N, C-alpha and C positions, 0 to 999 in steps of 0.2 A: 595532373594535380600532384603536388608533392606529397610523399608519404608522411605519416605521422612521425616516423623515425627521422626523416629529413628535417621536418619542422622542429623536432626536439634538438637535433644537432645544431640548427641555425640559432637556437636560443642559448647555446652554450657560449659563455664569454671567456672561460678559462678551462683548459683540459690538460691533465697530466696523467701519468701512469697510475696514480693513486686515487684521484677524484676529479670531478668536473664541477664548475660553478655556473649556474644558470643566471640569466639576466635578472630574474626576480630575487636573486640572492640565495636560492636553494643550492645546497652542496650535496652532491651524490657521491659517496665513497664507493669505489668499484667492488671492494670486498669487505663490506662492513661486518663487525661482530656485534649484532644487535641484541641477541639473547645469550644468556649463559647456558651452554649445553649441559646435559646431564654428565656427571663425572664418569669417565671410562671405568670399566672394572679393574680391580687391582691386578697388576702384572705379577704372576706367580714367581717370576725370577727375582723379585726384589721384596725385601721385608720393609716396606715403607708405608707409613700411615699418612693421611693428609686430611686437612679440613680447611674451611674458608672462614675468614675473620673480617671484621669491620675495623678499619683504622681511623677513619674520619667520617662522621655522619654528614656534616654539611655538604661536603664535596663528593660523597659516595665513594671514598677511596677504600678499596678492599684488597685482600691478598689471599693467596692459597699457601698454606704452610705444609711442608713435607718433612716428616720426622722418621729417621731410621728406627726400626724397632729396637728398643734398648735391650741389652743383655740382662737376663734375670739377676737382680741384686746389684746391678752396676750403678754407681753414682757418678760416673765420669761425665764431664761436660763436653758438648759438641761445638765445633766452630759454626758460625752463622754466616750464611750467604744471602745477602739481599739481591734477588735476581730481577732484572728489568728486561722485559720482553722487547722484541723488535716489532716492526710493522709500519714503518714510515710515519710515525707519530699520529697515525689516524686509523690503524687497523690492529686486529688481534688482541689477545688478552692472556692472562695466566690460565684461563679456563679453556683455551683452544687446545685441541688434542695434542698438537705437536709440542706445545710448551709444557703441558701436563706430563707428557712422556719424558721430555728432556730433563725437567726438574726432578722427576722420580729417579732417573738414572744418575743425575748429578748428586742427589742426596745419598744414594746408595754407594756410588764410587768414592765420593769424598768423605763419607761418614759425617755428613754435616746436616744441620737443620737449615732448610732452604725456605726463605720467605719470598714468594713470587708476587710482585706488586701489580695491581690493576690501576694504572694511572689514567688521568683524563685524556681523551683523544679529541683531535680536531674532527669535525667542526663544532661539536657540542661544547667542548672546552679547549679553545685554541691554546697553542704554546704561549705562555710558559707553564700552563697547568701541569704538563708532564714532569717538569722539573720540581715544581712546588709539591706535587703529590708524592713524588719519590722521596723528597727530602722529609716530608711528613712521615712517610713509612720508616725511614731510617731512624728518625728521632723516636718513633713509636717503639721500634725494636730496642733502642738503647734505654728507653724509660723502664724496661723490665729489670734492669740491673739492680734496682732498689729492692727487688723481691716482692713488689706489690703491683706489678703490671697486670693487665686484664687477661693475658693468655697464659695458662698454666704450663704449656709446653715450653715456651720461652723461659719462663721463670725457673722451671725445674732443670732444663737440659742445656740452655745456651751458655756458652763461654763468651762473655762480653769483652774479654781481652783478645778475642780472636775472631773479629768480624771482617767479612769481605763484601765488596760490592762487585757485581758482575752483570754484564748485559751484552746483547748482540744488536748490531745495526743501529737503529735509533736508540736502543737500550744501551749500546756502547757509548754513544754520545752522552746520554743521561748519566751513565756511570762516571764519566769524566767530570761533569758538573758537580756531582755529589762529592767526589774526592777533593775537588777544589774547594767546595764550600766547607768541608771538614777542616781543610788546612787553614782557611781564612777565619772561620768562626769557632772551630772546635765542635766536639760532640760529647755532651755530658753523659757519662755513664758507660761509654763503650769506646774501645780502641779499634779503629779501622786499620787492619794490617796490610791488606792488599786490594788491588782492583784488577779486574779482568775485562778487557775490551775486545770483543769478538767482531771482526769485520765492521768497525765502528763508522758511523756517518760523521764526516767532517767536510768542511767546505773545499771547493775546488773542482766541482763537477756540475753538470746540468741540474742536479738535484738541489743546488743552492736556491734556485728560483722557487722550488716547491716549498722548502722550509720557510723562506721569506713570506710566502703567501699564507702559510699556516700561523705565522707569528706577527700579529698586527703591530706589536711594539718593537719590531726588529731594528737593529742599528746598521742595516745594510750588509753587504757581502763580508765586511770585516767584523760582524757581530762576534764577540768573543766566545759565544756558545758554539758557533760554527768554526771559527778560526781562532782558537786560543793562542795567546801570545806566549813567548818563552817565559815572560815574567809570571804569567798565570801558572804555567806548568811547574815553575820552580816552587810554587806554593802548595802542590798536591799534598793532601793530608793522609798519606799512607807510606808504608815502608817499601813496597814493591808493586810493580805493575807488569802484567802479562798482556801483550797485544797480539792478536791474530789478524793476518791479512790473507786474502785469497787471490791467487794469481790471476784468475779470470773474472775478478770482481771489479766493476767500475770504481769502487771505493778503495781499491788497493793502494793507489798512489797517495790519496789523502791520509790513509792509515800510516803509511811509511813516513810521510812528512811529520805526522804527529810524533812518531817515535824519534825521528831525527831532532826535532825541536826539543823534545823532552831530554834527549841526551846532551844537548847544548845548553840547557836552561840553568844548570847549576843545582838542580834538584838533587838531594842527597840520597835518594832511594836507589833501588836496583830495578832496572827495566830489562825485559826480554821481549823480542819480537819473533814470532813464528809465522812463516809464509806457507800457506796450504797450496802447494804446487798443483796446477792443473784443475783447481777446484773453483766453483762458482760461489757467489754471495750466499752466506748462511746455509751451505749445503748440509750441515749437521742438523739443522732444524727442518728443512723442507723435504728431505728425502724420506720416502715412505718406509724404506727398510734400512736397518743399520748396516754400515759398511766399515771397512778397516780404517778409513780416514776419519770418520766421525768418532769411532771408538778410540783412536789415538788422541784426538783432540780432547775427548772427555777425560782420558787418563792424564793428560798434561794439565788440565785445569784442576783435577782432583789432587794431583801431586803438589801443585802450587798452593792449594789450600792447606794441605797436610804439612807443608814446609819441607818437602823432599827435593 
């Protein structure tokens, strides 16, 4: 008699490294983020406050904001980083321990107010929810420039002429789409200075099939969200772009192709690519302990935000 495990395997019509789809349409994500964990205790090495906010009620878009402790009596404004987490468009969140830790470190190192977005994930909200939710979050940030937004931290401390979009893996891909949308439609109330794409997902690997499965309205392997054209890249709505690729990452070559197309596109901004030699995909997020490579990447991103 076949085991129940074997019977379950036979019922699977699609399987990939992130999820599997059963004959009855049920999707099981291998590492789901079902519940929001309790926030970790504050790291004594950093003077960072954080809190969670609601951006959009109908779609349950939320975010975790990280604020460096202001100096007493200081009225100086802080650059804003809209951070978009990775996780294959179907896993993780700003509330996962590794992203809470990274955004804490980023806020401290860059001296920036970080808004980490909890966008909709497949299968509950298939692609393009991730793009739409992240765009809603960017507009929500910009809406505070009038001085009457719902979040007092943004209203008081944010420099809306110094906004950055950053993300890793799937978040790097989403970062690109936001920068393009800013260039095509504008962003009322804020200026996006730069974009940081860390080990971004773009087309050209076996992962293409996974993205297509998660996006029912896809345009095939040449979907511009996976394979942006040089014409699209020429329209990016920021002044500078910083791209990281990792030597031992299967997404390394697509990241390099993105850089090369951007260089050829006629875009008038400044772009830099950094290759993390000997490193795996998103090593700076997944490693349990900090190391010199992760620390160097953090310093590079922080310097980019500070304009150094």
